[in-house]
N, C-alpha and C positions, 0 to 999 in steps of 0.2 A: 094259143095255149091258155087255158083258164088259170085263175089264181091257185086253185087246188092242185092242178098239174104242175105249176111252177114250184109249189111247196115240195112236192115229191121229188122233183129234179134237184132241188137245193139240198135236201137231206140225204139223197141216195149217193153219197160219196163212196159207199161200199161197192156199188155197181161199177163206178168208174175205176176203182182200184182193182176189182176182180177182172175187169176187161183188160186192163193193162197187163196183168199177169198172164191171162189166157192168150192174148195176142203175142206176148213175148215167147210163151211156150210153143205156140204154133210156128212162129218164125224160126225159132231155134230148131224145131223138128224138121222143118223144110230145109234149113241149111245143112242138116246132117244127112237127110235121106231123100230129098226131092230135088227137082230142078228149080232154079231160082224164080222162074216165071210161072210155076204152078200156082194156081189160085185155090185157096181153101177158105170157104165161107163159114163164118161162125154164126150158127143159128141160136137165138135165144128161145128156149123152151118155156112156155108161159103157163104151164099147168099150175093152178092155184095162185098165180101171181096177179095182184090187182093191176088193172090196165094202166094206172098212173105210173107204176114201177116199170111196166113194159115200155111205156113211152119215155121214161127216163133212160132206159137202155138205148132206145132209138136216138135220143139226144146225144148219146155217147158214140154214135156211129154204127149201131147195129141196124142192118137193113133187112134182116130175115128173121121171121118169127115162126115157131113151130107149135101147132095146136094139137092136143091129145084128145080132147073131149068135145063132141059136137055141141052139146048144150052150153057148156062154158064158153065156147067160142062165140056162139050166137049172142050171148049176153054181153060180150066184151068187144066184138068186132067193130061196132060203129064208133067206139071211143078210141080206137087205135090211130096212131099217126098215119096219115096217108102215104108217108115216105116208106113205110115198111111193106115188104112182100110177105105174104102168109102162106105157109105150107101146112097141110094136115099130115101128122105123123103117127097118130094113135090108131088102135084097132078100129076099123070102120065097118059097121053093119050095112048091108045093102039098102035097108029101108031108111038110112040116114043120109045117103048120098045126095038126095034132093035138096038138103038144107045147106050144102056147102059148094055145090057144083059151080055156082057162078061167082064165088068170092075167094076161092083159094087158087094159087098159081100151080100147085103141084101136090099130088097125093102120094106119100111115101109108102103106104102100107097095103098095097094091093097083093093079096095072098091067095086068090082063088079066081077061077073063071067066072063064077057066079058074080063076084064083086066087079071084076073087070067088065063083064057084059052089062051090068047095071050102070056103071059109069059111062060106058059107050052109049047106051040107050038114052040116058038123060043128057049127055053132051050133044047128041044128035038133035034132040028136041030143042035144046037151047042154042043150037047153031054154033057150037064151039068144038074145039079139039082139046081134050084134057091131057095134060102131061102127068105121067105116073111113074112110080118106081115099083119094081117087083120086090117084095119082102122075102128074104131068105132066112129060113130057120136053121142057121148054121150049126146050132148045138143039138138039133133034134129034140128039143124040149116039148113035152106034151102040153105044158102050161102056156106055151107061146104060139102065136100064129106064124104063118110064113110057109113058103114053098120049100120042100126039102131040096137039098143040093142035087140029089139024083133025078129029081123031076123038073128042075129049073129050066133046062134047055127046051123041053117039050112045052112047058108053060109059056115061055117067052115066044116060041114059034106060034103057038095058038093065039095068045093074047095080042100079038103084034099084027094079026090079020084084021082086028077090029078097026073100023073106019074112023072112029071118033075119039080114040085114045092114042097117045104116043108113049111108048115105053122109053124112058130116058136113062134108065140105069137100075141100080140095085140099092136096097137098104137092108141093114141087119142089126140085130141086138144080140150080141153074144151072151152066153151064160155068165152069170155073176161069178167073178173070180177066175174066169177062164184065161188061158195063156194067149200070147200073141198069135198062136197058130190059127185061131179062128179068123182073125183079121187077114192073115196070109192066105187062108183058103178062099175067103170071099174075094180078095184081090185077084187070085188066080181065076176064079169063075168069071169075074168081071172082064179080065183081060181076054179070056178065051171067047166070051160072047162078043166082045167088041171086035176081035180079029175076024170072026166069021160073019159079022153083020147080019145077025139073025132077023129075018123078015124085015119089017119096017122099024125094028127097034133101033134106038140111037143110044149106044152105051157111052153116055157123057158124064153121068153123075154117080158117084159112089158115096152113099150116106151111111157113115158108121162112126162111132165114137161118141161118148157122152162125158159127163163131168169127171168120172173116175179114170177114163182110159183114152181121152181124145188124142194125147200125144202118140200113143201106140197106133191109133187109127190113122193119123197123118202119116206116120212111118210107112204104112201099108196102103197108101194111095187114096185115102178118103179125101173128098173135096167139099163135103159138108159135115161139120161136127155139130152135134145137137146138145147144147149145154143149158141146163136149168139151174140146179143148185150152185154150180160153179160161178154163175153170174149173180143170181138173186139171193143166195144163201139157202139154208135148209127150208124145206116146205113146212108150212104150218097147218 
C-alpha cells in the first residue's frame, strides 16, 4: 500500500462506520426473515469513487466491487486491491464487452440475446466461460434495460444454450419508490426458474437491493446487495 493509499484509509472512518451499520442491518434482516446460514454479500458500488476510497473499503473487509461504467473501470482497475472480486453491474453495450471480458468475475446486466451472444463469442476466443446474470425489468420501465418478466423464461432457455456463458441467476433494479411487491415478484421468478433448472442455467445468485432498500431486498431472498452511497456517502 502506498503512502497516499494509507492516508485515505486513515481518514475514511466514515466508511468503517457506514459498513458497521450496513452489516448490522443485513444480519438483523437475516435473523427476521432468512435462515441463519444464508450468505448475503455486500457489494461496494464504485461509481465516481476514487480508487483510494475503494481500497479503504476493502481494508474494512469488503471483497466484492461493482462497476457501472466501462471507461471508469478501465481507469481504476489496475489500482484496486487484488483481494477484491469485481463484477460489472451497469448497462453494457455489446461493443464494450471486449474491454472487460478478462477482468471481471460476473456480469450482472445481461438484458438481450445480442449482448449474451457477444459475451459468448468473446469468451470463446479468450478460452473462458463467463458467469452472467439475467437482468429483469420488473417495473416495465421504458427508461431501464432488462428482460420483461413475461419473456424471462424464454430468454433464460435460449441464452443458457450458449457454450461459453453460464447464467448464474437474476438481477433487478425496481422503480424508485416502489413497494416490496417488486422484490417479492422477482423472488418468485427466481424460485420458479431454480425449481425447473432451465437449460444449463444455475439459479444461485439473486442480485437486488441498493442503498435505500437493501433491507427489503434481503427479506425477499437477495444474496448480493449493491451499495454505493450507503458506504461512500453522496456522489460528487
